N, C-alpha and C positions, 0 to 999 in steps of 0.2 A: 566451599559449598558445592555439593554434587549437583550437576545440571540435570534437568529432566531428560529422559531418554529421547523424547521427540526432538529436542533441540540438538542433541548430539547427532542423531540420525540425519536431521535436515541439513545441518552444517556439513557433515561428511558427504552427503549426496550432492550438494551444490558445489562443494570444492572439487569433487570428482569430474563434474561436467561443466565447469566454469567456462572453459574456452569454447566448447560447442554451443553452450547457451548464449554466449556473447556473439556468436556468429549468426544465430538464427532469430532470437527473440526481438532485437531492435528492428530488424527489417519487417517482421510481422506487425509490430506496433505501429510503424509508420505507414505501412501499406494500406491499412483499413482505417479511414477517418473516424469510424465509430469507436475504435479503440481509444482514441485520445480526444474525443469531442468534449467530454466533461473536464479534461485537463485544461483546455483553453478557458472554459467558464470559470473553473477554480482559480486559474492564474489572474483572470480579469478581476474577480472579486477580491483577491488578495491585494492586487495593485491599487484598487479603488479605496481600500480601507486602511492600508498600512504599507510601509516600506520595510517591514521586518522580515526576518529570515523564514524560510520554509524547509522542513525536513522531508525528504523523500525516503520513507522508511521501508526497508526491504528493496533497496535501489537496484540490486542486481548489477549488471554491467554499466549502469550509469546513463542509459539513453533517455530515461524520463527526466532525470535530474538536468541533463543538458537541454532537453526540450523546454523545461520550466525556465531555465536561464534565457533561452532564446525568446521566451515570451515576456521577459522583463522582470522575472522573479528572482530574488536572491536565494537560490536553493543550494542545499548540500545533501549528500547521500549517506545513508546508514544501512549496513547490511550485516547479517549473521556470518556470512562466508568470507574468510580472509582472502581466498583465491579470487573470488568475484570482485572484492574491493580492490585488489591489486590490479586486476584488468581494467576496472573503471578508472583508477588513477592513471594508468598508462594511456588509456584512450582519451581521457579528458584531463590533462595535467593542470589545466587552469581552474578546475573545480575541486571542491573539498569532499572527500569520502572518508568515512570512518567505519571501523568494525564495531558493532554494538547490538543491543537487544531491544526489541520493540517495547517491552514492558519495563525497561530501565534505561531510558534515554539520558545521555549525559548533557542535559541542558537545564537551565534554570526554570523555575515555575513561571508560567505565563509569559514566556520569552519568545514564542514563535507566532508568526502571523498565519501560518498554515502548516498542516501535516497532510501528506499524501501517502497512502499505502496501496500501491498498485499491484493487486494480486499477491500481496505479501502476508495477509492474515490467513491464507488458505491452509497453511500447515499448522495452524494453531488449534489444538483440541478445543471443542466448544466450551468446556468448563473454564478455560483460561481466557476466553475472549473478553469478559467484563473487566478483567485486570488490565488488559491492553487498552481498552477504550478509556478506562480511568487514567491511564498514563498519558494518552493523547489529550485528554481534558486538562491534566496537570500542566503540560507544557504549552498549551495554546493560551494566548492572550484572550481576554474577553472580546467576543466578536470575531475571533479567528476561525478559520474554516478548515474542515477535514474532508478529504475525499477518499473513500474506500472503493476499491474494485475487487470483485470476487466472482467465482462461479456461483450461479444462483440455484437454490433448491426451491422448487415451486410448491412445497407442502407447508403452509403457514403454521400447521400444528406442531412442527418440529423445527428446532433451531438449525440443525445441520445434518448432513449425510456424508459419510466418508466415501471417498472414491480413490481409485488407483491412479494417482498422478504419475506422469512419466518420470519425474525426478524423485519424489518422495511422497509418502502417504499424505493425502490432503482431504479437505472438507469443503463441500459447497454449502453455502449458508442461505437461509430464507431472508430475503430483503425486508419483509415485514418484521420478522423477529429481531433482525439486526437493528432496524430503526427503533424498536422498543428499547433495546439495550443502550443505544445511543442516547435516547431521551433520559433514561435512568442515570446515565453518566454525565448529564448536563450538556448534551450535544443535541440540538434540535435539527431535525431533517429540514433541508431547504429544497432539495430537488433530487430526482433519481432518473436514471436511464437504465432500462432493461433491454438488452439486445437479444433478439430471437436466436435460438441455436442454429438455424439454417444460415445465418449471416456469418458464422464462424465455424465451419465444419471441422477444423482441426481440434477445437475444444469440445464440441458436441453437447454443450449445456448452454442454457441461457446465461448471459453475463450481466451482472448488476453493478451499477456505479451509483453510490449513495453520497450525496453532498450534504454536509451538516455544518452547523455553526455553534461555537461555544456561547452559551447564554451568559448574560452579564452576572 
């Protein structure tokens, strides 16, 4: 089956910059506590409700997967880019990393206690986002949690706006509209954090972190 052009382009772009990305992004993630504040909340909720596995979808060089493991969560990583996955495996040989797609995760139905997608839905064209949220719902056990992080678009009348990401074409999403799509997919919003653009001048946009739970 022929892959969509956006997947081919995104994979090629991240393969090309994998080493540079691995040198810069983890340090930025750890330097600002706002970047990972909701990750800690997510991990605590997962631990309190289940000891099941968590998928870090779009794991990049593996720093968030490793952070989840340090918080007591049985996490593994999945990423589109083989070069990035190879770097993650080399950096964290004790952890599991796989090449895979967000809308076709190779896990059983209702088998995960949590799914985290940290700035990994941003390269998804808006019309394809519902299918990805449906896949997250499929793999989550009832009561399992999902944490999404993405550049935020502050016009609730529109779902998304394209922008020129440093690596590949990306979209910033309206938190309100994403919350509506989550609910339609059977994922109820639990909490959100929206970081003002001035708190992260490198990105230049508000940053949204949406925490949701799969309904029974």
